[in-house]
FIKOLZA-1660 file (N, C-alpha, C; in steps of 0.1 Angstrom, whole numbers, plus 5000, padded with zeros to 4 digits):
% residues 94
   i   px   py   pz ch aa at
   1 5008 4988 5000  A  M  N
   1 5000 5000 5000  A  M CA
   1 5009 5013 5000  A  M  C
   2 5020 5012 5007  A  N  N
   2 5029 5023 5008  A  N CA
   2 5034 5027 4994  A  N  C
   3 5037 5016 4986  A  H  N
   3 5042 5018 4972  A  H CA
   3 5031 5025 4964  A  H  C
   4 5019 5021 4966  A  F  N
   4 5007 5027 4958  A  F CA
   4 5007 5042 4961  A  F  C
   5 5007 5046 4974  A  F  N
   5 5006 5060 4977  A  F CA
   5 5018 5068 4973  A  F  C
   6 5030 5062 4974  A  D  N
   6 5042 5069 4970  A  D CA
   6 5042 5071 4955  A  D  C
   7 5038 5061 4947  A  S  N
   7 5038 5061 4933  A  S CA
   7 5027 5069 4926  A  S  C
   8 5015 5069 4932  A  L  N
   8 5004 5074 4926  A  L CA
   8 4997 5086 4933  A  L  C
   9 5003 5091 4943  A  F  N
   9 4997 5101 4952  A  F CA
   9 4992 5113 4944  A  F  C
  10 5000 5119 4935  A  L  N
  10 4995 5130 4927  A  L CA
  10 4985 5126 4917  A  L  C
  11 4987 5114 4911  A  E  N
  11 4978 5110 4900  A  E CA
  11 4964 5107 4905  A  E  C
  12 4962 5103 4918  A  V  N
  12 4949 5100 4924  A  V CA
  12 4943 5113 4930  A  V  C
  13 4949 5124 4928  A  G  N
  13 4943 5137 4933  A  G CA
  13 4950 5143 4944  A  G  C
  14 4961 5137 4949  A  G  N
  14 4968 5143 4960  A  G CA
  14 4975 5156 4956  A  G  C
  15 4978 5164 4966  A  A  N
  15 4984 5177 4963  A  A CA
  15 4995 5180 4973  A  A  C
  16 5005 5187 4969  A  L  N
  16 5016 5191 4978  A  L CA
  16 5016 5206 4980  A  L  C
  17 5020 5209 4992  A  S  N
  17 5022 5224 4996  A  S CA
  17 5035 5228 4990  A  S  C
  18 5038 5241 4991  A  D  N
  18 5050 5247 4986  A  D CA
  18 5062 5241 4993  A  D  C
  19 5060 5237 5006  A  D  N
  19 5071 5231 5013  A  D CA
  19 5073 5216 5011  A  D  C
  20 5064 5210 5003  A  G  N
  20 5065 5196 5000  A  G CA
  20 5057 5187 5008  A  G  C
  21 5050 5193 5018  A  S  N
  21 5041 5185 5026  A  S CA
  21 5028 5182 5019  A  S  C
  22 5020 5173 5024  A  A  N
  22 5007 5170 5017  A  A CA
  22 4997 5181 5020  A  A  C
  23 4989 5184 5010  A  A  N
  23 4979 5194 5011  A  A CA
  23 4966 5187 5006  A  A  C
  24 4955 5192 5010  A  G  N
  24 4942 5186 5005  A  G CA
  24 4941 5187 4990  A  G  C
  25 4939 5176 4983  A  G  N
  25 4938 5176 4969  A  G CA
  25 4924 5180 4964  A  G  C
  26 4922 5179 4951  A  T  N
  26 4909 5182 4946  A  T CA
  26 4905 5171 4936  A  T  C
  27 4892 5170 4934  A  S  N
  27 4887 5160 4925  A  S CA
  27 4875 5167 4917  A  S  C
  28 4874 5165 4904  A  P  N
  28 4864 5172 4897  A  P CA
  28 4850 5168 4901  A  P  C
  29 4848 5156 4905  A  G  N
  29 4835 5151 4909  A  G CA
  29 4832 5152 4924  A  G  C
  30 4840 5159 4931  A  G  N
  30 4838 5160 4946  A  G CA
  30 4847 5150 4953  A  G  C
  31 4845 5149 4966  A  R  N
  31 4853 5140 4974  A  R CA
  31 4849 5126 4972  A  R  C
  32 4859 5117 4969  A  V  N
  32 4856 5103 4965  A  V CA
  32 4855 5095 4979  A  V  C
  33 4845 5087 4980  A  P  N
  33 4843 5079 4992  A  P CA
  33 4854 5068 4993  A  P  C
  34 4858 5065 5005  A  F  N
  34 4868 5054 5007  A  F CA
  34 4865 5047 5020  A  F  C
  35 4869 5035 5021  A  G  N
  35 4868 5027 5033  A  G CA
  35 4881 5020 5035  A  G  C
  36 4883 5016 5048  A  V  N
  36 4896 5009 5052  A  V CA
  36 4893 4996 5059  A  V  C
  37 4899 4986 5054  A  W  N
  37 4899 4973 5061  A  W CA
  37 4913 4969 5064  A  W  C
  38 4917 4968 5077  A  V  N
  38 4930 4965 5081  A  V CA
  38 4930 4952 5089  A  V  C
  39 4939 4943 5086  A  H  N
  39 4940 4930 5093  A  H CA
  39 4954 4930 5100  A  H  C
  40 4955 4926 5112  A  G  N
  40 4967 4925 5119  A  G CA
  40 4967 4913 5129  A  G  C
  41 4978 4907 5132  A  R  N
  41 4978 4896 5141  A  R CA
  41 4975 4901 5155  A  R  C
  42 4982 4912 5160  A  Y  N
  42 4980 4917 5173  A  Y CA
  42 4976 4932 5174  A  Y  C
  43 4979 4940 5164  A  D  N
  43 4977 4954 5164  A  D CA
  43 4975 4960 5150  A  D  C
  44 4966 4970 5149  A  T  N
  44 4964 4976 5136  A  T CA
  44 4965 4992 5137  A  T  C
  45 4968 4997 5149  A  A  N
  45 4967 5011 5152  A  A CA
  45 4977 5019 5142  A  A  C
  46 4989 5014 5141  A  G  N
  46 4998 5022 5132  A  G CA
  46 4994 5022 5118  A  G  C
  47 4989 5011 5113  A  A  N
  47 4984 5010 5099  A  A CA
  47 4972 5019 5097  A  A  C
  48 4963 5019 5106  A  V  N
  48 4951 5027 5105  A  V CA
  48 4955 5042 5105  A  V  C
  49 4964 5046 5114  A  R  N
  49 4968 5060 5115  A  R CA
  49 4975 5064 5102  A  R  C
  50 4984 5056 5097  A  S  N
  50 4991 5059 5084  A  S CA
  50 4981 5061 5072  A  S  C
  51 4972 5052 5071  A  V  N
  51 4963 5053 5059  A  V CA
  51 4954 5065 5061  A  V  C
  52 4949 5068 5073  A  L  N
  52 4940 5079 5074  A  L CA
  52 4948 5092 5073  A  L  C
  53 4960 5093 5076  A  A  N
  53 4968 5105 5075  A  A CA
  53 4971 5107 5060  A  A  C
  54 4974 5097 5052  A  I  N
  54 4976 5099 5038  A  I CA
  54 4963 5102 5031  A  I  C
  55 4952 5095 5034  A  A  N
  55 4939 5098 5028  A  A CA
  55 4934 5112 5031  A  A  C
  56 4939 5118 5042  A  G  N
  56 4935 5132 5045  A  G CA
  56 4941 5142 5036  A  G  C
  57 4951 5138 5029  A  A  N
  57 4957 5147 5019  A  A CA
  57 4952 5145 5005  A  A  C
  58 4942 5136 5004  A  L  N
  58 4936 5133 4991  A  L CA
  58 4922 5138 4990  A  L  C
  59 4916 5140 4978  A  P  N
  59 4903 5144 4978  A  P CA
  59 4893 5133 4980  A  P  C
  60 4895 5126 4991  A  W  N
  60 4887 5115 4995  A  W CA
  60 4879 5118 5008  A  W  C
  61 4868 5111 5010  A  R  N
  61 4861 5112 5023  A  R CA
  61 4858 5098 5029  A  R  C
  62 4860 5097 5041  A  Q  N
  62 4858 5084 5048  A  Q CA
  62 4843 5081 5048  A  Q  C
  63 4839 5071 5042  A  A  N
  63 4825 5068 5040  A  A CA
  63 4819 5058 5050  A  A  C
  64 4828 5052 5058  A  A  N
  64 4824 5042 5068  A  A CA
  64 4835 5041 5078  A  A  C
  65 4832 5035 5090  A  G  N
  65 4842 5034 5100  A  G CA
  65 4852 5024 5095  A  G  C
  66 4864 5025 5102  A  V  N
  66 4875 5016 5098  A  V CA
  66 4871 5002 5103  A  V  C
  67 4873 4992 5095  A  L  N
  67 4871 4978 5098  A  L CA
  67 4885 4972 5102  A  L  C
  68 4887 4970 5115  A  E  N
  68 4899 4964 5120  A  E CA
  68 4897 4950 5124  A  E  C
  69 4905 4941 5119  A  V  N
  69 4903 4927 5122  A  V CA
  69 4916 4922 5128  A  V  C
  70 4916 4917 5140  A  L  N
  70 4927 4911 5147  A  L CA
  70 4926 4896 5147  A  L  C
  71 4938 4890 5145  A  G  N
  71 4938 4875 5145  A  G CA
  71 4932 4869 5132  A  G  C
  72 4926 4858 5134  A  E  N
  72 4921 4851 5122  A  E CA
  72 4909 4858 5116  A  E  C
  73 4908 4858 5103  A  V  N
  73 4897 4864 5095  A  V CA
  73 4886 4853 5095  A  V  C
  74 4876 4856 5103  A  D  N
  74 4865 4846 5104  A  D CA
  74 4853 4850 5096  A  D  C
  75 4842 4843 5097  A  A  N
  75 4830 4846 5089  A  A CA
  75 4824 4860 5092  A  A  C
  76 4825 4864 5105  A  D  N
  76 4820 4877 5109  A  D CA
  76 4828 4888 5102  A  D  C
  77 4841 4886 5102  A  A  N
  77 4850 4896 5096  A  A CA
  77 4848 4897 5081  A  A  C
  78 4846 4885 5075  A  R  N
  78 4843 4885 5060  A  R CA
  78 4829 4892 5057  A  R  C
  79 4820 4890 5066  A  A  N
  79 4806 4896 5064  A  A CA
  79 4808 4911 5066  A  A  C
  80 4815 4916 5075  A  A  N
  80 4817 4930 5077  A  A CA
  80 4825 4936 5065  A  A  C
  81 4834 4929 5060  A  A  N
  81 4842 4934 5048  A  A CA
  81 4832 4935 5036  A  A  C
  82 4823 4925 5034  A  H  N
  82 4814 4925 5023  A  H CA
  82 4804 4937 5025  A  H  C
  83 4800 4940 5038  A  E  N
  83 4792 4952 5040  A  E CA
  83 4799 4965 5037  A  E  C
  84 4811 4966 5041  A  L  N
  84 4819 4977 5037  A  L CA
  84 4820 4979 5022  A  L  C
  85 4823 4968 5015  A  G  N
  85 4824 4969 5001  A  G CA
  85 4810 4973 4994  A  G  C
  86 4799 4968 5000  A  A  N
  86 4786 4971 4994  A  A CA
  86 4783 4986 4997  A  A  C
  87 4787 4991 5008  A  T  N
  87 4785 5005 5011  A  T CA
  87 4792 5014 5001  A  T  C
  88 4805 5011 4999  A  L  N
  88 4813 5018 4990  A  L CA
  88 4808 5017 4975  A  L  C
  89 4804 5005 4972  A  A  N
  89 4798 5003 4958  A  A CA
  89 4786 5012 4956  A  A  C
  90 4777 5012 4966  A  A  N
  90 4765 5020 4965  A  A CA
  90 4768 5035 4964  A  A  C
  91 4778 5040 4971  A  L  N
  91 4782 5054 4971  A  L CA
  91 4788 5058 4958  A  L  C
  92 4797 5050 4952  A  V  N
  92 4803 5053 4939  A  V CA
  92 4794 5051 4928  A  V  C
  93 4783 5043 4929  A  A  N
  93 4774 5041 4918  A  A CA
  93 4764 5053 4917  A  A  C
  94 4764 5061 4927  A  D  N
  94 4755 5073 4926  A  D CA
  94 4759 5083 4915  A  D  C
% end
């Protein structure tokens, strides 16, 4: 994911300030909805913090709460991921 953001940040609507730091980008169609699903064995806090910080500099809006899954990915986690995907699909289909 880090490679994606590093490689495509400006191409997906990110913007940089004069000092090189991230600045809120723009998108012709308005703010694009996004969701986050993070899986970790014992902790997901750092990953969530990193993704939300980067997304804050893009013309995106968080459309659902972060789905954090610790340990094994079970049926409940898969159902929650499907729900997150369905929410995002409905929002971008508008």
